[in-house]
C-alpha positions as CSV (number, residue, x, y, z in Angstrom):
1,M,54.3,55.5,265.9
2,S,57.9,55.2,265.0
3,L,61.0,53.9,266.7
4,Y,63.9,56.2,267.1
5,L,67.1,54.9,268.6
6,C,69.8,57.4,269.7
7,V,73.1,57.8,271.6
8,F,73.9,61.0,273.4
9,D,77.3,62.3,274.3
10,G,76.4,64.8,277.0
11,D,73.8,67.1,275.6
12,R,74.7,66.3,271.9
13,E,73.2,63.5,269.9
14,A,76.2,61.5,268.8
15,D,74.3,59.1,266.4
16,A,70.8,58.0,265.8
17,V,68.7,55.6,263.7
18,E,65.1,56.3,262.7
19,V,63.9,52.7,262.4
20,G,60.4,53.4,261.3
21,P,57.2,51.8,262.6
22,Y,57.4,49.4,265.5
23,A,55.9,46.7,263.3
24,D,58.8,46.9,260.9
25,F,61.3,46.6,263.8
26,N,59.4,43.6,264.9
27,A,59.6,42.2,261.3
28,L,63.4,42.6,261.5
29,R,63.5,40.9,264.9
30,M,61.4,38.0,263.5
31,A,63.7,37.6,260.5
32,V,66.8,37.6,262.8
33,A,65.1,35.0,265.1
34,A,64.5,32.8,262.1
35,T,68.2,32.6,261.6
36,A,68.9,31.0,265.0
37,P,70.3,27.5,264.8
38,G,67.8,24.9,265.9
39,G,65.1,27.5,266.5
40,A,66.9,28.7,269.6
41,A,66.4,32.4,268.9
42,A,66.1,33.5,272.5
43,A,69.5,32.0,273.3
44,A,71.2,33.2,270.1
45,Y,69.9,36.8,270.1
46,P,68.8,37.7,273.7
47,T,69.8,41.3,273.6
48,L,67.9,42.1,270.4
49,L,64.9,39.9,271.0
50,D,64.2,40.3,274.7
51,H,64.2,44.1,274.9
52,S,61.0,46.1,274.7
53,D,60.6,47.8,271.4
54,C,59.1,51.0,272.7
55,D,61.1,52.3,275.7
56,G,64.2,51.9,277.8
57,A,67.8,51.6,276.8
58,W,70.5,49.2,275.9
59,S,73.4,49.9,278.3
60,P,77.0,50.1,276.9
61,E,77.5,46.5,278.1
62,A,74.3,45.4,276.4
63,C,75.5,47.2,273.2
64,A,78.6,45.1,273.2
65,R,76.4,41.9,273.2
66,L,74.0,43.5,270.7
67,R,76.8,44.2,268.2
68,I,77.9,40.6,268.3
69,E,74.3,39.4,267.8
70,L,73.8,41.8,264.9
71,E,77.0,40.7,263.2
72,A,76.1,37.1,263.6
73,A,72.6,37.7,262.2
74,A,73.9,39.7,259.3
75,A,76.4,37.0,258.4
76,T,73.7,34.4,258.3
77,L,71.3,36.6,256.3
78,R,74.1,37.4,253.8
79,T,73.9,33.7,252.8
80,R,70.2,34.0,252.0
81,P,68.6,35.5,248.9
82,P,66.9,38.9,249.2
83,A,63.3,38.9,250.3
84,P,60.6,41.5,249.7
85,F,60.8,44.5,252.0
86,P,58.3,44.2,254.9
87,S,56.5,47.4,254.0
88,E,56.1,49.7,251.0
89,W,57.8,52.7,252.7
90,Q,60.9,50.6,253.1
91,A,60.8,49.6,249.4
92,E,60.5,53.3,248.5
93,A,63.2,54.4,250.9
94,A,65.6,51.8,249.4
95,R,64.8,52.8,245.8
96,A,65.4,56.5,246.7
97,A,68.7,55.6,248.2
98,G,69.6,53.4,245.2
99,L,69.7,50.2,247.3
100,V,69.0,47.0,245.5
101,P,69.3,44.2,248.0
102,R,71.9,41.7,247.1
103,D,71.1,39.3,250.0
104,G,68.8,38.9,253.0
105,S,70.9,41.2,255.2
106,E,69.8,44.2,253.0
107,C,66.1,43.6,253.1
108,F,65.4,45.9,256.1
109,V,66.2,49.6,255.9
110,D,66.0,52.7,258.1
111,V,63.9,55.7,257.0
112,E,66.9,56.9,254.9
113,G,67.1,53.7,252.9
114,S,70.3,52.4,254.6
115,P,70.5,48.7,255.6
116,L,69.1,48.6,259.1
117,L,71.3,45.8,260.5
118,G,74.4,47.8,259.6
119,R,73.0,51.0,261.0
120,L,72.1,49.3,264.3
121,R,75.6,47.7,264.5
122,D,77.2,51.1,263.9
123,L,74.9,52.7,266.5
124,A,76.0,50.0,269.0
125,R,79.7,50.7,268.2
126,T,79.1,54.4,268.9
127,A,77.5,53.6,272.2
128,I,80.3,51.3,273.2
129,G,82.9,53.8,272.2
130,L,81.3,56.6,274.2
131,G,80.3,54.4,277.1
132,R,76.8,55.6,276.6
133,P,73.4,53.7,276.2
134,I,71.3,53.5,273.2
135,L,68.0,55.1,274.1
136,F,64.6,54.0,272.8
137,Q,62.5,57.0,271.9
């Protein structure tokens, strides 16, 4: 099973991110949680960490909080060295896209090989701009 996050504008899909297997989304969330000061992950990243990974939606209001959390996590991960990709398909997708991680923020990719934190942040911006939720599918 794979996680697909999308934003609709009426009947049209405005933007989407194919995250990949749920286990890889969980690996991203665990890496983000590890960046929390003093181990307070639930307090630092509640929108990202407390949501089910398989159904539901992030409201536009939740997307505003999510964008801030993703930016904070990415800023911290940019100070860390790159780590191995959590799965072989991610390593292959990154190679195919020409991505060589420069830091820890680029060690998780979507199925197209784009850095996942940035793609999720952009998806949240789209949702906020349209006043529409991010749907989990």
